C-alpha positions as CSV (number, residue, x, y, z in Angstrom):
1,M,0.0,0.1,0.0
2,S,1.0,3.6,-0.4
3,V,1.1,5.9,2.7
4,F,0.0,9.4,1.9
5,D,-0.6,10.7,-1.6
6,Q,0.9,14.2,-1.0
7,P,4.0,15.2,1.0
8,I,3.6,16.1,4.7
9,V,6.1,17.9,6.7
10,M,6.5,16.9,10.3
11,L,7.6,20.0,12.4
12,D,8.8,20.1,16.0
13,F,10.1,23.1,18.0
14,E,11.9,23.3,21.3
15,T,10.8,26.7,23.0
16,T,11.8,28.7,26.1
17,G,8.1,28.0,27.3
18,L,4.5,27.5,26.3
19,S,3.2,30.7,24.8
20,P,4.6,33.1,22.2
21,A,1.9,35.6,23.5
22,M,3.8,35.6,26.9
23,G,7.1,36.3,25.2
24,D,8.5,32.7,24.7
25,R,10.6,32.1,21.7
26,I,11.7,29.1,19.8
27,T,15.4,27.7,20.5
28,E,15.5,24.8,17.9
29,V,13.6,23.4,14.9
30,A,13.4,20.3,13.0
31,A,11.2,19.7,9.9
32,L,11.1,16.5,8.1
33,R,9.4,16.0,4.8
34,I,7.6,12.7,4.4
35,V,7.0,11.4,0.8
36,G,5.3,8.1,0.3
37,G,5.9,7.0,3.9
38,I,9.7,8.0,3.7
39,V,11.6,11.1,5.1
40,T,13.2,12.5,2.0
41,E,14.5,15.8,3.2
42,R,15.1,17.7,6.5
43,Y,15.7,21.1,7.9
44,V,17.4,21.2,11.4
45,S,18.8,24.2,13.2
46,L,19.3,25.7,16.6
47,I,18.0,29.2,16.6
48,N,19.1,32.6,18.2
49,C,16.0,34.6,19.2
50,N,18.1,36.7,21.7
51,A,16.0,34.9,24.3
52,R,17.0,33.8,27.9
53,I,17.0,30.0,28.2
54,P,15.5,29.1,31.5
55,S,17.4,26.6,33.6
56,F,14.5,24.1,33.6
57,I,14.4,24.1,29.7
58,T,18.1,23.3,29.7
59,S,17.4,20.6,32.1
60,L,14.7,19.1,30.0
61,T,16.4,19.7,26.4
62,G,20.0,19.9,27.1
63,I,20.0,23.3,25.1
64,T,22.1,25.9,26.9
65,Q,22.3,29.6,26.5
66,Q,25.7,29.3,25.0
67,M,24.3,27.0,22.3
68,V,21.6,29.4,21.2
69,D,23.8,32.4,21.5
70,A,26.2,30.8,18.9
71,A,23.2,29.6,16.7
72,P,21.8,31.3,13.5
73,P,19.7,34.3,14.1
74,V,15.9,33.7,13.7
75,R,15.9,36.2,10.8
76,Q,17.9,33.7,8.9
77,V,16.3,30.5,9.9
78,L,12.5,31.4,9.7
79,P,12.7,32.4,6.0
80,Q,14.5,29.2,5.2
81,L,12.1,27.2,7.2
82,L,8.9,28.8,5.6
83,E,10.6,28.1,2.2
84,F,11.3,24.5,3.2
85,I,7.6,23.9,4.2
86,G,6.1,25.7,1.4
87,S,2.5,24.9,0.8
88,D,2.8,21.2,1.9
89,T,0.5,19.9,4.8
90,L,1.9,20.5,8.2
91,S,2.1,18.0,10.9
92,A,3.2,17.9,14.5
93,H,2.4,16.2,17.8
94,N,0.1,18.8,19.3
95,A,0.2,20.7,16.4
96,S,-1.5,23.9,17.6
97,F,1.4,24.4,19.7
98,D,4.0,24.4,17.0
99,E,1.9,26.3,14.6
100,K,1.3,29.0,16.8
101,F,5.0,29.5,17.4
102,L,5.6,29.3,13.7
103,K,3.0,31.9,12.9
104,A,4.3,34.2,15.8
105,E,7.9,34.1,14.6
106,A,6.8,34.7,11.1
107,E,4.8,37.7,12.0
108,R,7.7,39.2,13.9
109,L,9.5,39.2,10.5
110,G,6.5,40.6,8.5
111,M,6.0,37.1,6.9
112,S,3.3,34.5,6.6
113,T,2.9,30.9,6.5
114,A,1.8,29.0,3.3
115,H,1.0,25.6,4.4
116,Q,-2.4,24.4,3.2
117,A,-3.5,22.1,6.1
118,L,-2.5,21.1,9.5
119,V,-2.5,17.6,10.9
120,C,-2.1,16.9,14.7
121,S,-0.6,13.4,15.3
122,L,-1.7,13.8,18.9
123,K,-5.4,14.2,18.0
124,L,-5.1,11.4,15.3
125,S,-3.6,9.1,17.8
126,R,-6.5,9.6,20.4
127,R,-9.1,8.9,17.5
128,I,-7.2,5.9,15.9
129,F,-6.0,4.3,19.0
130,P,-8.5,5.0,21.8
131,G,-7.8,3.8,25.2
132,M,-4.0,4.1,25.3
133,P,-2.6,4.9,28.7
134,S,-0.8,8.0,27.5
135,Y,-0.7,10.1,24.4
136,K,2.4,11.9,25.1
137,L,5.0,11.3,22.3
138,G,7.5,9.6,24.4
139,L,5.0,7.2,26.1
140,L,2.9,6.6,23.1
141,S,5.7,5.9,20.8
142,G,7.1,3.2,23.2
143,Q,3.4,1.6,23.5
144,L,3.4,1.3,19.8
145,G,6.9,-0.1,19.5
146,I,8.5,3.2,18.0
147,R,11.9,3.9,19.4
148,F,13.8,7.2,19.8
149,R,17.1,7.0,18.0
150,S,18.5,9.7,20.2
151,A,17.5,11.8,23.2
152,A,14.0,13.0,23.6
153,H,13.1,16.7,23.8
154,R,15.3,17.7,21.1
155,A,13.8,18.8,17.9
156,E,15.1,16.3,15.4
157,S,14.6,13.3,17.6
158,D,11.2,14.2,18.4
159,A,10.3,15.0,14.8
160,E,11.8,11.6,13.7
161,V,9.6,9.8,16.1
162,G,6.5,12.0,15.1
163,A,7.2,11.1,11.4
164,E,7.3,7.3,12.4
165,L,4.0,7.8,14.3
166,L,2.3,9.3,11.4
167,N,3.5,6.6,9.1
168,H,2.3,4.1,11.7
169,I,-1.2,5.6,11.7
170,G,-1.2,5.6,7.9
171,R,-0.3,1.9,7.6
172,H,-2.7,1.1,10.3
173,L,-5.5,2.8,8.6
174,G,-4.7,1.1,5.2
175,Q,-4.5,-2.3,6.8
176,S,-7.7,-1.9,8.8
177,F,-9.9,-0.7,6.1
178,G,-8.5,-2.2,3.1
179,M,-7.2,1.0,1.4
180,Q,-4.5,0.8,-1.2
181,Q,-3.5,4.4,-0.6
182,V,-4.1,6.6,2.5
183,E,-4.6,10.2,1.3
184,S,-3.1,13.0,3.5
185,Q,-6.5,14.8,3.3
186,L,-8.1,12.0,5.2
187,L,-5.9,12.7,8.1
188,V,-7.0,16.3,8.1
189,S,-10.7,15.2,8.0
190,V,-10.3,12.7,10.9
191,N,-8.6,15.3,12.9
192,K,-11.8,17.5,12.7
193,L,-14.1,14.8,13.8
194,S,-15.1,13.9,17.4
195,A,-13.6,10.6,18.4
196,A,-17.0,8.9,18.5
197,K,-17.7,9.7,14.9
198,V,-14.5,8.4,13.5
199,P,-15.0,4.5,13.1
200,A,-18.3,5.2,11.1
201,Y,-16.7,7.9,9.0
202,L,-13.7,5.7,8.2
203,E,-15.9,2.8,7.3
204,K,-17.9,5.0,4.9
205,Y,-14.8,6.6,3.4
206,A,-13.2,3.2,2.7
207,T,-16.5,1.7,1.2
208,A,-16.6,4.9,-1.1
209,K,-13.1,4.4,-2.3
210,K,-13.5,0.9,-3.0
211,S,-16.7,1.4,-5.1
212,A,-15.0,4.2,-6.9
213,A,-11.9,1.9,-7.7
214,A,-14.2,-1.0,-8.9
215,G,-16.3,1.4,-11.0
């Protein structure tokens, strides 16, 4: 089967806190382009936003003040990141968090985002794998047999696991509902549904696709 008909960019930011509205800034980014279930390109960089790195962030991520002070400035990284993403569908685990930081940093530079759709692997996981003990990326990935290749809470490592999770969801949908191809738009649609409506929606969707293919 073919996983995803269109490219999806899996994004992960490390930040100084939880809210750009409260003055928090990004410290590291990883963006991985998934094409046909394979990561084909990646953009990874530490970022200097002239921000103070709280000690608890350094303890969590290992990212120090010295590391970001020596990193490329945000005015250099953000345009490159936006160009890398382009108009592809954007995905992240808890996607609203990463998207709000992306938009906030873009607005600071008088720029805008161009991605056409947003897919949240956290919401998807809750809908496709109901009843899991935890949906935090580190715990959920372990429950699904997905391993971190390097330390968690660094952008590239988290993005790699997020990409594997998204592919895992795609393969699961294809195998469970007999679909030869899982379209990226299906993920966008499922994201917008309540969990209770997802099984019936997927059954109806798969039946319609099979009928169209047979006709």
